[in-house]
C-alpha positions as YAML, in Angstrom:
chain: A
units: angstrom
residues:
- id: 1
  name: UNK
  ca: [-3.86, -13.65, 5.93]
- id: 2
  name: UNK
  ca: [-1.44, -16.36, 4.88]
- id: 3
  name: UNK
  ca: [2.26, -16.45, 5.54]
- id: 4
  name: UNK
  ca: [4.89, -15.89, 2.84]
- id: 5
  name: UNK
  ca: [6.67, -18.86, 1.31]
- id: 6
  name: UNK
  ca: [9.98, -19.80, 2.93]
- id: 7
  name: UNK
  ca: [13.21, -18.10, 1.87]
- id: 8
  name: UNK
  ca: [14.66, -21.54, 1.05]
- id: 9
  name: UNK
  ca: [11.94, -22.28, -1.52]
- id: 10
  name: UNK
  ca: [12.26, -18.81, -3.01]
- id: 11
  name: UNK
  ca: [16.03, -19.21, -3.38]
- id: 12
  name: UNK
  ca: [15.69, -22.64, -5.00]
- id: 13
  name: UNK
  ca: [13.15, -21.35, -7.56]
- id: 14
  name: UNK
  ca: [15.26, -18.31, -8.43]
- id: 15
  name: UNK
  ca: [18.44, -20.41, -8.65]
- id: 16
  name: UNK
  ca: [16.71, -22.87, -10.99]
- id: 17
  name: UNK
  ca: [15.76, -19.99, -13.29]
- id: 18
  name: UNK
  ca: [18.92, -17.89, -13.04]
- id: 19
  name: UNK
  ca: [21.63, -20.55, -12.79]
- id: 20
  name: UNK
  ca: [19.90, -23.71, -13.98]
- id: 21
  name: UNK
  ca: [18.49, -22.19, -17.16]
- id: 22
  name: UNK
  ca: [14.97, -23.37, -16.35]
- id: 23
  name: UNK
  ca: [12.08, -21.22, -17.56]
- id: 24
  name: UNK
  ca: [9.88, -19.61, -14.95]
- id: 25
  name: UNK
  ca: [6.93, -21.73, -16.08]
- id: 26
  name: UNK
  ca: [8.91, -24.96, -15.70]
- id: 27
  name: UNK
  ca: [10.31, -23.86, -12.35]
- id: 28
  name: UNK
  ca: [6.79, -23.11, -11.14]
- id: 29
  name: UNK
  ca: [5.56, -26.55, -12.21]
- id: 30
  name: UNK
  ca: [8.64, -28.28, -10.76]
- id: 31
  name: UNK
  ca: [8.33, -26.62, -7.33]
- id: 32
  name: UNK
  ca: [4.48, -26.73, -7.33]
- id: 33
  name: UNK
  ca: [3.92, -22.99, -7.06]
- id: 34
  name: UNK
  ca: [1.98, -20.56, -9.22]
- id: 35
  name: UNK
  ca: [3.53, -19.28, -12.44]
- id: 36
  name: UNK
  ca: [2.94, -15.68, -11.45]
- id: 37
  name: UNK
  ca: [4.62, -16.36, -8.10]
- id: 38
  name: UNK
  ca: [7.79, -17.62, -9.83]
- id: 39
  name: UNK
  ca: [7.74, -14.62, -12.19]
- id: 40
  name: UNK
  ca: [7.42, -12.20, -9.26]
- id: 41
  name: UNK
  ca: [10.23, -13.86, -7.27]
- id: 42
  name: UNK
  ca: [12.64, -13.72, -10.21]
- id: 43
  name: UNK
  ca: [11.70, -10.09, -10.92]
- id: 44
  name: UNK
  ca: [12.20, -9.18, -7.23]
- id: 45
  name: UNK
  ca: [15.60, -10.89, -7.26]
- id: 46
  name: UNK
  ca: [16.68, -9.05, -10.40]
- id: 47
  name: UNK
  ca: [15.51, -5.68, -9.06]
- id: 48
  name: UNK
  ca: [16.70, -5.92, -5.44]
- id: 49
  name: UNK
  ca: [19.13, -8.83, -5.31]
- id: 50
  name: UNK
  ca: [17.02, -10.48, -2.61]
- id: 51
  name: UNK
  ca: [14.14, -12.92, -2.63]
- id: 52
  name: UNK
  ca: [12.90, -11.91, 0.84]
- id: 53
  name: UNK
  ca: [9.20, -11.09, 0.98]
- id: 54
  name: UNK
  ca: [8.03, -7.51, 1.30]
- id: 55
  name: UNK
  ca: [6.41, -6.07, 4.39]
- id: 56
  name: UNK
  ca: [2.97, -7.44, 5.18]
- id: 57
  name: UNK
  ca: [0.23, -5.69, 7.12]
- id: 58
  name: UNK
  ca: [0.93, -2.75, 9.34]
- id: 59
  name: UNK
  ca: [-0.97, 0.30, 10.47]
- id: 60
  name: UNK
  ca: [-2.56, 2.61, 7.94]
- id: 61
  name: UNK
  ca: [-3.07, 6.15, 9.27]
- id: 62
  name: UNK
  ca: [-6.58, 7.61, 9.20]
- id: 63
  name: UNK
  ca: [-7.40, 9.68, 6.13]
- id: 64
  name: UNK
  ca: [-9.68, 12.18, 7.88]
- id: 65
  name: UNK
  ca: [-7.47, 14.12, 10.27]
- id: 66
  name: UNK
  ca: [-6.56, 17.69, 11.15]
- id: 67
  name: UNK
  ca: [-8.68, 20.44, 9.68]
- id: 68
  name: UNK
  ca: [-10.89, 17.95, 7.81]
- id: 69
  name: UNK
  ca: [-11.71, 16.13, 11.05]
- id: 70
  name: UNK
  ca: [-12.59, 19.39, 12.80]
- id: 71
  name: UNK
  ca: [-14.74, 20.50, 9.87]
- id: 72
  name: UNK
  ca: [-16.54, 17.15, 9.73]
- id: 73
  name: UNK
  ca: [-17.29, 17.22, 13.46]
- id: 74
  name: UNK
  ca: [-18.75, 20.74, 13.12]
- id: 75
  name: UNK
  ca: [-20.69, 19.69, 10.02]
- id: 76
  name: UNK
  ca: [-22.26, 16.78, 11.87]
- id: 77
  name: UNK
  ca: [-23.61, 19.18, 14.53]
- id: 78
  name: UNK
  ca: [-25.55, 21.12, 11.89]
- id: 79
  name: UNK
  ca: [-28.13, 18.36, 11.54]
- id: 80
  name: UNK
  ca: [-28.86, 15.39, 9.38]
- id: 81
  name: UNK
  ca: [-26.27, 14.25, 6.90]
- id: 82
  name: UNK
  ca: [-25.88, 11.50, 4.34]
- id: 83
  name: UNK
  ca: [-22.55, 9.70, 4.06]
- id: 84
  name: UNK
  ca: [-22.44, 10.03, 0.28]
- id: 85
  name: UNK
  ca: [-23.14, 13.74, 0.70]
- id: 86
  name: UNK
  ca: [-20.23, 14.03, 3.14]
- id: 87
  name: UNK
  ca: [-17.96, 12.29, 0.62]
- id: 88
  name: UNK
  ca: [-18.94, 14.92, -1.97]
- id: 89
  name: UNK
  ca: [-18.47, 17.78, 0.50]
- id: 90
  name: UNK
  ca: [-15.02, 16.51, 1.49]
- id: 91
  name: UNK
  ca: [-14.08, 16.25, -2.19]
- id: 92
  name: UNK
  ca: [-15.01, 19.93, -2.57]
- id: 93
  name: UNK
  ca: [-12.65, 20.64, 0.35]
- id: 94
  name: UNK
  ca: [-9.77, 18.85, -1.46]
- id: 95
  name: UNK
  ca: [-9.92, 15.55, 0.44]
- id: 96
  name: UNK
  ca: [-10.70, 12.57, -1.75]
- id: 97
  name: UNK
  ca: [-12.08, 9.74, 0.39]
- id: 98
  name: UNK
  ca: [-14.51, 6.93, -0.27]
- id: 99
  name: UNK
  ca: [-17.79, 6.00, 1.38]
- id: 100
  name: UNK
  ca: [-16.23, 3.38, 3.66]
- id: 101
  name: UNK
  ca: [-13.67, 5.86, 5.03]
- id: 102
  name: UNK
  ca: [-16.41, 8.33, 5.96]
- id: 103
  name: UNK
  ca: [-18.50, 5.52, 7.46]
- id: 104
  name: UNK
  ca: [-15.55, 4.40, 9.61]
- id: 105
  name: UNK
  ca: [-14.99, 7.98, 10.78]
- id: 106
  name: UNK
  ca: [-18.66, 8.55, 11.65]
- id: 107
  name: UNK
  ca: [-18.82, 5.21, 13.45]
- id: 108
  name: UNK
  ca: [-15.59, 5.81, 15.40]
- id: 109
  name: UNK
  ca: [-16.74, 9.29, 16.48]
- id: 110
  name: UNK
  ca: [-20.19, 7.90, 17.40]
- id: 111
  name: UNK
  ca: [-21.94, 10.43, 15.18]
- id: 112
  name: UNK
  ca: [-24.47, 8.02, 13.67]
- id: 113
  name: UNK
  ca: [-27.84, 7.30, 15.15]
- id: 114
  name: UNK
  ca: [-30.68, 4.87, 14.63]
- id: 115
  name: UNK
  ca: [-34.01, 6.13, 13.47]
- id: 116
  name: UNK
  ca: [-36.98, 5.66, 15.75]
- id: 117
  name: UNK
  ca: [-38.67, 2.45, 14.59]
- id: 118
  name: UNK
  ca: [-42.07, 3.65, 15.78]
- id: 119
  name: UNK
  ca: [-41.93, 6.63, 13.47]
- id: 120
  name: UNK
  ca: [-40.19, 4.89, 10.64]
- id: 121
  name: UNK
  ca: [-43.14, 3.06, 9.11]
- id: 122
  name: UNK
  ca: [-46.75, 3.75, 8.42]
- id: 123
  name: UNK
  ca: [-49.50, 1.39, 9.49]
- id: 124
  name: UNK
  ca: [-50.07, -1.94, 7.85]
- id: 125
  name: UNK
  ca: [-52.32, -1.78, 4.77]
- id: 126
  name: UNK
  ca: [-54.14, -4.96, 5.89]
- id: 127
  name: UNK
  ca: [-55.36, -3.51, 9.14]
- id: 128
  name: UNK
  ca: [-56.57, 0.04, 8.81]
- id: 129
  name: UNK
  ca: [-56.38, 2.27, 11.84]
- id: 130
  name: UNK
  ca: [-59.45, 2.08, 14.06]
- id: 131
  name: UNK
  ca: [-61.98, 4.78, 13.45]
- id: 132
  name: UNK
  ca: [-61.82, 7.65, 15.87]
- id: 133
  name: UNK
  ca: [-64.76, 8.87, 17.90]
- id: 134
  name: UNK
  ca: [-67.19, 10.91, 15.88]
- id: 135
  name: UNK
  ca: [-68.21, 14.07, 17.63]
- id: 136
  name: UNK
  ca: [-71.11, 16.17, 16.53]
- id: 137
  name: UNK
  ca: [-72.60, 13.87, 13.94]
- id: 138
  name: UNK
  ca: [-75.36, 15.82, 12.27]
- id: 139
  name: UNK
  ca: [-78.84, 14.45, 12.22]
- id: 140
  name: UNK
  ca: [-80.15, 13.48, 8.83]
- id: 141
  name: UNK
  ca: [-82.41, 16.10, 7.32]
- id: 142
  name: UNK
  ca: [-86.05, 15.22, 7.88]
- id: 143
  name: UNK
  ca: [-88.34, 17.37, 6.02]
...
């Protein structure tokens, strides 16, 4: 993630618009910044009186906590589950989350598993399985 522009540049752009009478488009071209950036800085200054950037980054708390976490752990013990199915079941329980949130939860709790590769596929169509032993082949009828 990039860093915010300096306070000095922000103040010069806002001063050019507010005190210098320059339009935001001209100020953006003059200071070699984006037009939308100049518009946002002037709007921020008018709303808050400051051109300082807002908070960047930070910790976002997990969406699946408390009773929903307990329910989901119990639900995973019942057997196979599909992530999209869990999203729908959580929505029925009044917790709106997306697929990625459920995937992150399942991954963090180590509830997912890999399927057994040996049982995952059938044999190759090019090489049929070898014929098994034939027991009790009947003799052809000779009459």
